[in-house]
VEXTI-809493 format. One line per 3 residues: number of its first residue (from 1); for each residue x, y, z of C-alpha. Coordinates in steps of 0.02 Angstrom, whole numbers, always signed. Layout:
NUM = X:Y:Z | ...
//
This chain:
1 = +558:-3885:+1464 | +472:-3741:+1523 | +370:-3722:+1667
4 = +184:-3713:+1613 | +170:-3525:+1572 | +76:-3383:+1614
7 = -64:-3282:+1535 | +17:-3130:+1610 | +148:-3051:+1706
10 = +48:-2911:+1764 | +70:-2985:+1957 | +243:-2933:+1951
13 = +276:-2806:+2056 | +410:-2653:+2027 | +540:-2649:+2133
16 = +615:-2475:+2213 | +792:-2508:+2148 | +918:-2388:+2067
19 = +901:-2393:+1907 | +957:-2502:+1786 | +875:-2618:+1909
22 = +914:-2776:+1808 | +1069:-2737:+1708 | +1234:-2845:+1714
25 = +1308:-2800:+1897 | +1455:-2880:+1984 | +1388:-3013:+2110
28 = +1393:-2965:+2279 | +1538:-3106:+2356 | +1417:-3230:+2451
31 = +1583:-3365:+2370 | +1737:-3328:+2368 | +1847:-3403:+2209
34 = +2011:-3417:+2286 | +2084:-3577:+2426 | +1941:-3678:+2368
37 = +1946:-3864:+2406 | +1993:-3978:+2281 | +1804:-4054:+2160
40 = +1747:-4230:+2267 | +1629:-4334:+2220 | +1554:-4491:+2264
43 = +1462:-4514:+2092 | +1480:-4425:+1909 | +1344:-4420:+1789
46 = +1399:-4462:+1624 | +1418:-4338:+1464 | +1224:-4320:+1413
49 = +1205:-4400:+1241 | +1193:-4243:+1150 | +1338:-4168:+1237
52 = +1453:-4349:+1214 | +1406:-4340:+1039 | +1499:-4176:+1018
55 = +1632:-4230:+1122 | +1670:-4375:+1000 | +1664:-4270:+866
58 = +1802:-4153:+925 | +1877:-4293:+1021 | +1858:-4196:+1173
61 = +1958:-4321:+1305 | +2024:-4225:+1441 | +1889:-4185:+1604
64 = +1937:-4039:+1719 | +1868:-4010:+1888 | +1756:-3838:+1953
67 = +1812:-3838:+2110 | +1665:-3721:+2222 | +1623:-3661:+2390
70 = +1423:-3691:+2354 | +1393:-3862:+2454 | +1210:-3865:+2425
73 = +1067:-3930:+2390 | +1007:-3766:+2327 | +839:-3817:+2273
76 = +834:-3979:+2399 | +892:-4111:+2270 | +1018:-4235:+2262
79 = +1185:-4195:+2274 | +1308:-4250:+2166 | +1418:-4217:+2008
82 = +1415:-4179:+1834 | +1511:-4224:+1668 | +1465:-4060:+1549
85 = +1555:-3932:+1416 | +1593:-3755:+1437 | +1513:-3627:+1336
88 = +1639:-3650:+1196 | +1598:-3827:+1192 | +1787:-3851:+1181
91 = +1829:-3922:+1352 | +1730:-4072:+1457 | +1723:-3986:+1649
94 = +1638:-4108:+1813 | +1562:-3989:+1924 | +1450:-4021:+2054
97 = +1281:-4028:+2028 | +1114:-4057:+2106 | +972:-4135:+2013
100 = +774:-4078:+2082 | +618:-4060:+2049 | +508:-3890:+2050
103 = +315:-3864:+2006 | +327:-4022:+1956 | +440:-4023:+1805
106 = +637:-4110:+1826 | +781:-4005:+1802 | +1008:-4034:+1844
109 = +1108:-3880:+1903 | +1316:-3870:+1890 | +1361:-3761:+2013
112 = +1516:-3637:+1964 | +1610:-3543:+2063 | +1473:-3402:+2121
115 = +1332:-3417:+1986 | +1221:-3606:+1925 | +1178:-3650:+1754
118 = +1001:-3745:+1764 | +936:-3852:+1624 | +763:-3936:+1643
121 = +684:-4074:+1578 | +753:-4283:+1633 | +935:-4330:+1578
124 = +979:-4149:+1509 | +1123:-4078:+1607 | +1177:-3884:+1541
127 = +1339:-3820:+1491 | +1462:-3737:+1607 | +1405:-3538:+1588
130 = +1460:-3381:+1637 | +1448:-3259:+1524 | +1306:-3330:+1433
133 = +1160:-3456:+1452 | +1149:-3497:+1294 | +968:-3536:+1215
136 = +925:-3672:+1291 | +988:-3671:+1454 | +953:-3518:+1635
139 = +1116:-3446:+1723 | +1071:-3393:+1905 | +1181:-3295:+2061
142 = +1118:-3172:+2188 | +1172:-2966:+2145 | +1169:-2857:+2269
145 = +1009:-2803:+2180 | +889:-2783:+2325 | +870:-2913:+2490
148 = +877:-3090:+2476 | +865:-3109:+2299 | +902:-3207:+2152
151 = +926:-3140:+1972 | +907:-3276:+1831 | +922:-3247:+1648
154 = +871:-3385:+1482 | +961:-3339:+1307 | +823:-3298:+1171
157 = +951:-3347:+1013 | +1095:-3474:+1023 | +1203:-3288:+1026
160 = +1097:-3250:+1213 | +1114:-3076:+1107 | +931:-3061:+1166
163 = +903:-3119:+1327 | +755:-3137:+1485 | +794:-3068:+1653
166 = +714:-3114:+1809 | +736:-3040:+1981 | +672:-3086:+2139
169 = +699:-3006:+2300 | +590:-3008:+2476 | +521:-2836:+2394
172 = +424:-2912:+2233 | +495:-2964:+2074 | +549:-2881:+1896
175 = +570:-2948:+1724 | +649:-2867:+1593 | +727:-2880:+1402
178 = +911:-2868:+1373 | +968:-2815:+1195 | +1146:-2829:+1154
181 = +1191:-2739:+954 | +1260:-2909:+891 | +1119:-2961:+892
184 = +1081:-2849:+729 | +1234:-2855:+644 | +1375:-2982:+593
187 = +1503:-2889:+717 | +1570:-2778:+585 | +1455:-2651:+576
190 = +1409:-2507:+702 | +1235:-2475:+768 | +1165:-2277:+743
193 = +1153:-2214:+921 | +1054:-2081:+841 | +937:-2184:+796
196 = +815:-2266:+940 | +785:-2474:+959 | +599:-2489:+954
199 = +515:-2648:+1064 | +329:-2687:+1003 | +199:-2844:+989
202 = +72:-2887:+881 | -43:-2744:+955 | +66:-2606:+901
205 = +109:-2585:+1083 | +279:-2507:+1111 | +423:-2415:+1184
208 = +609:-2365:+1151 | +776:-2336:+1198 | +941:-2255:+1135
211 = +1140:-2364:+1122 | +1252:-2255:+1239 | +1321:-2147:+1150
214 = +1478:-2140:+1283 | +1524:-2309:+1209 | +1493:-2295:+1035
217 = +1630:-2400:+961 | +1653:-2548:+850 | +1470:-2663:+882
220 = +1562:-2777:+1027 | +1615:-2637:+1128 | +1426:-2561:+1134
223 = +1353:-2570:+1316 | +1171:-2685:+1295 | +989:-2615:+1337
226 = +878:-2659:+1464 | +692:-2647:+1383 | +586:-2650:+1587
229 = +461:-2579:+1688 | +288:-2528:+1677 | +303:-2523:+1503
232 = +378:-2669:+1466 | +263:-2760:+1578 | +103:-2687:+1449
235 = +178:-2740:+1299 | +186:-2945:+1360 | +39:-2927:+1429
238 = -14:-2862:+1261 | +50:-3031:+1168 | -67:-3177:+1108
241 = -1:-3356:+1078 | +41:-3341:+904 | +97:-3159:+914
244 = +258:-3117:+881 | +384:-2994:+989 | +474:-2897:+904
247 = +640:-2782:+893 | +733:-2666:+752 | +886:-2569:+761
250 = +954:-2444:+613 | +1131:-2482:+592 | +1250:-2338:+539
253 = +1201:-2263:+352 | +1051:-2399:+336 | +867:-2292:+310
256 = +770:-2460:+372 | +805:-2545:+505 | +838:-2722:+568
259 = +713:-2822:+660 | +704:-2962:+748 | +565:-3069:+831
262 = +527:-3187:+975 | +363:-3287:+973 | +247:-3250:+1108
265 = +229:-3439:+1192 | +398:-3480:+1204 | +451:-3319:+1271
268 = +324:-3287:+1414 | +350:-3485:+1455 | +531:-3470:+1465
271 = +524:-3287:+1537 | +387:-3374:+1686 | +540:-3502:+1690
274 = +663:-3386:+1728 | +536:-3291:+1878 | +519:-3461:+1944
277 = +675:-3509:+1960 | +736:-3352:+2035 | +585:-3361:+2172
280 = +660:-3531:+2238 | +852:-3486:+2234 | +821:-3337:+2319
283 = +884:-3334:+2502 | +721:-3313:+2618
//
């Protein structure tokens, strides 16, 4: 469930930040995870139906509290704690949480040490998300980019090898699409760093980038690519309902590209949601 999508992203302002604008960088030390007090909860929401079914199937019973220095509320909601699963769905964790309503959409935040995971929709709880947002949740943090900024990301695929990135700051907003090489391989191959990675819409509007040759090792050690800026916004703006955004890349030794696609309506709705969350979470 997302906020109502906008028809276009033309209102996004290009911020005068040092490149790469949206690449994952160490977050500013907003909160320290050392010496945190034990997590205390006046009330704790149990595992959601979805998570409870997974926990039962995997015989997960141990509950580990995750302390945080963040007290909240970040979005003016109701504070408490919630049981959830870690990203690997291998452990049950108890985390400080906030139930909120933003632009008429209900949601729940769980608080990590220095970031938050957000699920939208009634009676949903996000996974504990630190490295990856997955395909249904949002991960937000407060990077040292821009003035009073917040950064939210959403995975387009289940493994989040294709991620929408939204940055909101006092100076404006930036949107981008981060692509990991694992999107095109099972992890045993290598991508061709001499061939471009191409992003294009159904109308043929396109842009190209290259993998970083300095990191040309097995695929899991390659750095991601970040499609952003005016060219990226023009590609997104050129999409109509039912269109697809396509990304193609070449494996080493292959003459044919591997192509991955994302549907326009879902992608634009997800991106606008990430931008709305980032704007709401940034320090005003």
